[in-house]
Structures are given as C-alpha cells and as structure tokens.
N, C-alpha and C positions, 0 to 999 in steps of 0.2 A: 503494499500498499503504498510505496514511499518513503523515504528516509523517517526515520523514529527518531530525532533527539534526544537524549535523559539527562536532567540535571543529576549534577556529581553527586553522589549520595554519602549520609555517614557510615562509617566502617563498621557500624555492626549491621547495619540495612544490606552494605554491600558483600559482607560474611556469610549473613541469612540466606540473599537471596542467591550467591553462587553454590551455596552448599543446597540449594535444592532445586535449580532446575538447568539445564543442558539447553545449551542455545542452539538451535539450528535455524535457518533459514526455508519455510514451508510455501505453500503456493501466495502468491501477491506479495511475498517479502515480512510474511505475518511470523511473531515470533511466539515458538511454543517453551514451553515447560515443562519436562519431563521428571516426572515426581518420583525422586531418587531417596532411597534412605540415607538418611546424612549423620545419626545420631553418633554410628562410631568416632566422629571426628569429632568429638566432644566426652571428657568424662565428667564434666559435669551435668547433671540431670536438670539445673535450670538452664542450661546454655541449651539444652538438647530440645527443653519446652518451649525456648525462645525461638529456637529454629523449627521446629514444626508448624508452630504457630506461623511463621513468616512464611515458610512452603504454604501452608492454607493460606493463609491471605492473599499468594499473588495466581492462584486458581482459577481463573473469571468463567471459563466455560470447558465444554469436551467437544473436539473437533477431531470428526471421522469422514475419512475420504468419499467423496460423493460418486458414490458408484452407479447411480442410473447414467451420468455425464459419462463414465465409459464405455457403454455399452450402447454402441454405434450401429450393431448389424444383427438384431434379434430378429429369430424369423416371424411372420404376422403369427403364427398359430401360436410362438409361445410369449408373445407380447402379455396379455390379459394374467399370466401366471407371474411372469418376472414384477409386472406392474405392482400386484399384491406383495411378494416380496419386498420389493422397494418400500412398499408404505408400511411395512414390518418393520424394514432398518429403520426409519426415520422414528414410530415409534419407542423402538429401542435406546434410541437418542433420547428420545424426550425424556421419557422411564430414569436413565442414565442422569440425564441432567440435575430432575427433580432429586433425585438423591442425592448427586453433589450439593446442589444451595440446602437441602436439608440436615446435612452431618457437618456444620463447619466444626463443631463442637470438637468429633470425633480425630479431625483432618490435622487439629490444632495439637491435638494430645498424640497423634501417632502421622509419622512424615510418609509410611506408606500406605496409608488408608486406603486413598484415592484410589493406585496402584493395584491393590490387594482386592479391593471391596467393591469398586468401582470400574474403572478400563480392565482390568482382566475378565472381570466376567461377560464383561459388553463385548470384548473380542471373542470370546467362544461363542455368545449368540451369536454375534456377526459372521462369523465362519461357519457357522451351519446354514444361516439362514442365506447366502453366499452361496453353499454347495447347492441349494435347492436351485440357485436362479442358473447353476452350471447344468443341473439335469433338466430342468424345464426347457432350455437351449438346449440341451444336444439330443432332447427325446425325440425334437423334431426333426432333427436332423441337420441344425447350426452346429457353427464352431466357435470355441472359443477358446481362450487360452487361460487356462484355469491357473495356472501359476501367477499369474499378475493378477488377475481375479483372487485369489485366495490373498496374495500383499494386502488385497484392502480392509480387510478385516479390521487391524489395528488402530486403535484411535489414540489420541493422544488430549493432554489439556491444554487448552491455551492461559498464556500469561497475564494479570490482571494488567501488570506494566504496559502493554501495549495497548494503550490510548493517550490520547492528550486533552489537553483542557480546552474548552473556547477561549478563542481571541484573535489566535491569529488567522484561522480558516485554511481548507482544504480546497485548492481552487482544482474543481475537476472539470474538464470539458466534456462538452457534449460531441464529439467525435467517434467518428463508426468505421470500422473496419468492413470489408464482407466474406468476414469468414463466422461471422455468427457473435462475435465479440464486440465490445465496446472501444476506443482507444482512447483512455482519459488521461486527459492535461494534466499539467504541470498543476504542483501544489505548495502553498508555503507552510511549511509545518510550524505546528502552537509549539508553545510552549508545551513540556511533561506535566503528564499528570503527577499531586504528593501521595495519591489515593496507595501508592505500595510500600509505603514505605515500611518498616519491620514493627510488630508491635504482638505482645505474649498473649493480646487476649483476642478472641475469635475473630475472624475479620468484617467489614462492615460489609453490605452486600453489593450487590454490582448497580446500584443505582436501580434509578424506578420504583414505584408504587408497588410493583413485585418483586423487586430485587432482581430483577436480569434486565436492567435499561430500560429509558436510557440515562445515558451519566451526562456530566456537563459539557463534557466533552464533545457531545453530539450534538452540541448545536453552536452557531456562532451566530454573531451582529451580520446581518449579509449588507449593512454600510460601509463594513471595514471588509469587505471581500474583495481583493482587485477583480476587473473586469478579465472576462472568462472565454465569452462565447464566440465562438469562430464563425467565419463567417463561410455563407451559402456557399455549395459549386454554382458555377455563372450556368445560366441554362444556353442550351445548344440548339442548333435551328429543329431537332426532330424531337424539341423538349414540350413535356405534356403538360401544360401549366394553370388546368382547371381543379377543380375543389366536387367534394357531393358530401355536404353536411347530415347529418342525420341526428333527430333530435328525441333522446331516448329516457329523457329524466333525469335526475339526481338521487335513484334510488329511494323516494321520499317515504316509499309503503317499507321501508326497512325490511327487502329481500334478503338474508342473509342465510349460508352456509360455513360450514367449513371443511368443505369435500373440496376435489379437484379432479373433476370427472379427465380430466385430461392425461394430467402425472398419474395419479390415482382412480384410472375407474372401478367401481364396483366396493369400495373402501369408503366407509363412512369415516369421515373427518380424517381423510388423505390430505389435506391443507395444515392441519395443528393450528390455524389460525382463519379468524370470521373474514368473509369478502361481502363485497357490495355485488350486485348481480344487478343490470342493467340492458335493456334489451330483451331478448328472451326469459322468459317467468319461470321456467322450470324444469332450470336445469340444477342437477343434484349428480351422486356419484354414480347411479345407476341410468343416467340418461343417454336414450340411443340418437342417432340420428331421425328415425322414425319420430320418436319422442318429442325432440327438438322442434320438427316440421308440424307438428301435431300443436305447438305450445303456444298461447298469447304472448305477443311482444309488448314494453312500454314503450317502443316507437312511435312516433306520429306514422311515418309511414308502416303500416302495416306488414309488407312485404319483407320487411328488415326485422328475421326472427334471429339474427346473430347473437351471441353472448356476449357481454364485456365485462369483464367482470375482475377487481381490484381487493386489494387486501383492504380494510378498513385502517381510517384515523382515528387514534383515541387520544385524548386528554385526562391526562393523570389527576383527575382531581378527587379523587377519594370515592366514586359514584359505583352503586352497584348495579352496572349492567345484568340483562337481562341472560346473560351467558356467565356471571359471574363463580357460580360454580359448578359452570360445564367444560366437559372436552374442548381445546379448542379455544377456549374463552381464559376466565379465572385459572381455572386449574393448571394451565399451560403456562400461565404469566401476563395473556393478554390481557389486561386491568382497564378501568375505567370508561370515562362515558364514550362511546362511539359519537363520530361527528357526520353527518350530513353534509356532501358539501354544498355549498350555494351554488354553485354551477358545473356545467359538465359535459364539456364540447367533444364533440365525439365529430373526425371532419376526418376524409379520406385527399389524397392530394397525388400529384404525381409526380414524374421522374426531369432532373435538368437534363438528364443526357437521353431519351427516347420516348417511345410512347408506350404505354403498358395494356397487357392483358388484362382481360375478366378475373377475378378470384375463383378457383373452383371451389362448387358445394361443398363443404364441413371441413376445409381448410383451416387448421389450428397451428397460430401462435401462441406461445409465449414469450414475451420480453424482460428482460431484467432476470436477474439471480435473486430468489430466494437465500440463498445459503453463503452469499459472498464472503461471509466471516471464518467459515469453512475454504470456500473455494478460491479466496481474492477478485482480482475485481474483472477479469478476464471479459467476464457474459454480466457484467453492472449494467444497468440502465436507468436508475434511477436520476431525475431532474427534479431537484426542487429549487425552487424560486419566491418572491415576492412580486404581487401588482408592481410595476415601476420597476421592476429589474431585471425582467425578463429576457429582455435584450443585451444581458449586458454580464448576469452573473446566474451562471446555473450550478446546484451543488450535488454532490455525489455521496461523498460521507460524511456529510453534516446535513442536520434541518436549521432552516433559517430561523430568528429572529428577525421578525420583520418590524420596522419603525411604526410608529402612530398612523394610523387608515389606509396602509397597505396590508394585505391578507395572504395568505400561505397560496403557493400552487407548486400543485405536482404535474408533470407532464409527461407525455410518454409520447415518440416516435420508434412503432415497428417497423419489423424487419420490412424491407420493400424490395427484394428479391427471391423468386422461386422456384424449383428443380427443375419445374415445368412437368411430372408428375405423382407425385406424394403428395398428400395433405398434411400427413404426420410424420414422423419418424421415430424411431426407438430411444432418443433421448429428445424429443422434441428439440430439436434445435437445427440439426446437417439438412432440411428439404428446404429451411429458407436461410437468408443472408441478408448481412446489410449491404449498399451497394458502397463503392469505392467513395469516402469522404470527401476527397479532393476533386474529383469529376465527376459523381454519381452514377459511375457504370456499374452493373450489374456485372459480374466478372464467373468466369468457370462454365460457361454455356447457362446460366440461370435467366430467367426472365423478370423483368418489370414487372411488378402490379402494385396496385392504388397502394400508398402508404398510409393504414392507418395513424392518425394522432389524435390523441386526447388530452385533454389542460383541465386539469380538475382544480377549482377553487375554492379554500376554505377558510372563514372568519374564524381567528384561534388569535385569545388573548396572550401576547408575546409573553414566554417561557422566562423569569429571571434566576440569572445566576446566583444563590446565598454564598455568603461568607464559608462557609463550611463542605464547600463544594457541591450540596445539590443544587436542585433543578426546582424550583416553583410552576406551579402550569404547565408543568412537560407534557410533550404531545408524541405521538410514535406511529409508527406504521406496526401494524399487527406483523407477527413474525412467528416462525419456529423457536420455541423457548431457549433454547441453546444459540442462537445467532445476535441473541441480548437486544435484538430492538434497535439494529443498526439502521440508520437513511440508506445503506448501498444496496439494502434487501429489497429494498421497493419495486415492483412488479406488476405485470402485469397479462391478462388472458386475454385469450379472443375466438370463437367461434363461430364461419362464415356460415351463415343459414339465411337465405333468399328464396323468394318465390316470386312468380311474376316477371322472370328475366332482370331482376332488380340488379345481379351483380354485373350486368353486359352494360347497364344504364349507369352504371358508375363510372365504368371505365371508358364509355362514351364521354361521358361529361367532361375527363379528367384531361381524356385524348385532344378535346375540342378546344377547350381552353374557358368551359362556361362554368360558372360558379351557380351549381343544382342543392338543391336540398328536399 
C-alpha cells in the first residue's frame, strides 16, 4: 500500500515488537506479524508478560490468501460446488476473527495463543475445504495445481502497526489498467499511529463501534489532500460519446440482504455484510436468470430489470439497526445506522476510442475488491470524495471528512471491456477488463461495452478525530469483519437483465452521441 513511515519507538516498545513479530512484505506491501513464542528470551516472568501483552496488542486481524481469485479455470459443472466451498472459507475466517477479537486477555497471557488456538486450527479447516475444491474440479475433468492450492491453506495475522493517523492523506488516483485491476496513483504518507506502543494491559480494540474499525487513520480532511484526479483520454474519431441514464431510486424501501448471488450462489449470508439493492427487487442467494426476468424493478424504465447492488454505509452512532443481532450485521461487526443515499445516479457512458457493442443478457460484473486488506490494492476501485471536490480529489484508502455544506460521494466506474463470449468467469473478473487508461482502448481482443457508472451521495455529519485517537461520528462501508472496514474495500455488483431490446437501445444511444434516459 505504499511506503509506511514510522516514528522512532521507545526501546521497550521496539524490543517487545521485535520479539513478537517477524516482518515480511505481503500483497500490496502489507506488514505481517507472525506470532512467535518469545518468552524464552527473558528469565523474568514480568518481562515475559509484558512481551506477550505487546504481541497481543500488535495483532489486528487475520489475513488468508484469497483462494477464489486463484481459480481462473474452474469447469462450469464444478462452479456451484466450488462457490459453496469458497463461501465456507469466508465463514471460517469470520469465525476465526471473532475468536481473535474475543480472546485478547488470553493473547496477553500467552504469546503463542493466536498461533496455537486460532491460526493453526484455521489452517486445518481451510486445508480440508481446499481439498474438497480440488476434488470438485477434478471430478468433472478439470485440472488444478494441487500443490499450489494446498499452499493457500495457511493464514497469518496482520500487525496493528500497519496504520497511519489521518492528516497527511493518501492520494489515490483513479487510473485503471486493462487487466482487471486498478492503477492507484501516488500517495502522501501520513504520520504513523501511536496505538501500537507496548503495554502490559490488554490491547484496545481496532477502532469503531464494534471494535473492528474504522480508526482515525481511515479518515482525512479532504481540504488537506493534494489534487490527484487524472485527465481522461482524448476522444478519437470513432469515440462513442453518448450516454444512457436509468433512474432506479436510492433503495428508500430498504431492500437489503447479506447474500451475494454472483460470488456465493445458493449460500445464505454469502457476503457477510448488508447490500443496498436498486433495480431488480428479487435478488438473493437463490436467484436464477429466470427469476430475475420475472421480478419487478425499481427503475422508471420497466425494461431495466438489472440488479445494481452495493454495500451499505453506516454511521457508527450507537444505533441498533434491524440486523444488530443478525449474521452479516452486528454479529459480524457491521453496526450502526444504515444510511440511505440522497441520490443515486446510474449512467452508461461510451468509449473514447471506439463504438460499443450491447451488453449481453445476464452479464455479471464486480468492480472493486471487498478484501483489499488481505489482497492488496490490485483490484481496488473505491472512489471517495465530497461534493465540490470530485474533479480534484478521489480517495481509495481513506474516507473523506467533508467541509460544511459538502456531502460524501461514492463513485464507481465499472470495467468497460468484455471478452465477447462469457457472461461470467470462475473468479468473476477475467471475462471483463478496464480499458487502457491513456488511450481508452480495450486490449487482448476485448470489445468495448457501455461503461456502467454510479454516483452515490450521502449527507453525513463530518466525523471528528478525538485526542485519544478515537473517531466521533465515524462512518464506514459494510464489509467482511476481518477487513476492518477499510475504505479501499468498497465495491459494487451488477447483473445485466433487460427486456424489450433495451440493451441494444443503450448501445445505440451511446454510439450515436445522444443523451438518453
């Protein structure tokens, strides 16, 4: 995630951290802490207890390899079984994180507790599940590198010191490449957090009302962030300059669930967080193409049965929402009042380099990555800003604190290149891609399709950073609990479902330069 400068620590803190953590660079430059039994380094039980407490204080979350992103060639007949097992892996991580969060005193008393009682057993569960994935693939004639797959079973713990306090601001550009990932711009490193200093007491939580974020480091005053928005590619003579806007509301009827029919079909609570749904009104884990076609839509244009859904945003004000004691809600660290966007603009736009082809029926696209804390920023596509600043500053790794009279804005720009054949892929990424950020050209023989864009505006009382490092009126996007509600985990999902030739009409509007709705 870029450079992470640190203040000079006291000798005690340095010694305690060194005794409890082995440093290694992981995906996206993350700093991992391997929990090592270090009590033998001292003959003093008091010193040992202090070291164990410091070690416990360093462990913020559990990080496991994302198995699903490695499975790019799963045979169609095996995908349902594989998706179910991938959902089991997510459930196992969620349960392990809950145990991590509830055993801080035990961790303070025993430096090997996390490894022996949490990470070790988790590896065994994951190994069994991953082996079932191998069997599912090979049973239908697919091939898999069993050795490489087996190596994905082991998890690590992420160090709590991999945070920075708000103020400096990370400037994350919105440039995209054409391989499904995003090319984030440079960042100004903020001052390091002081929360990781050694202490004999059990560690404080990782911020947030539920103890799993956000923290002060996750917020920045947008007026103090340097401009970072990149210029768009210039239009060529073949550019498709039109647009099509579909008005589908803001989910005022509160259509929520914690399923994810794209990634975890047939699995209840497959997302482990709440989604807002607009457009198609009958989307859940058990939806089929036929059921989507038969469902009502919240869109004014009733030929648009597409599903547009995204994680909810909550303000952590102590409110007890309807899901306070439910899976995907309070039971998994997603707490506080769910906010409804003031406005939700859904627009299809063209390519600066070429005409577009119509989207195929039932095309599925996920933009962004719900697991950037584990996976790094390769597929991050979060864009946070404030009204009045959108053409100057877009943030990926921090939530903006907007000035008075300005509102929080989330924007999404989906992949706009399609392989011309598949409506989905095994890892839900390789069938679509981003155009080249400089030219707007689709690479690898992909075809340009209308680019789906979304702009969500929220009225949020600006958070304030307290002297003790906590955040008053913190807001955050819902996510997997072990991802600590990081801003970069924001993502958006889409299933294209149309009737009455609407997909072709959208493409025609875009290609002809018209502004349609």
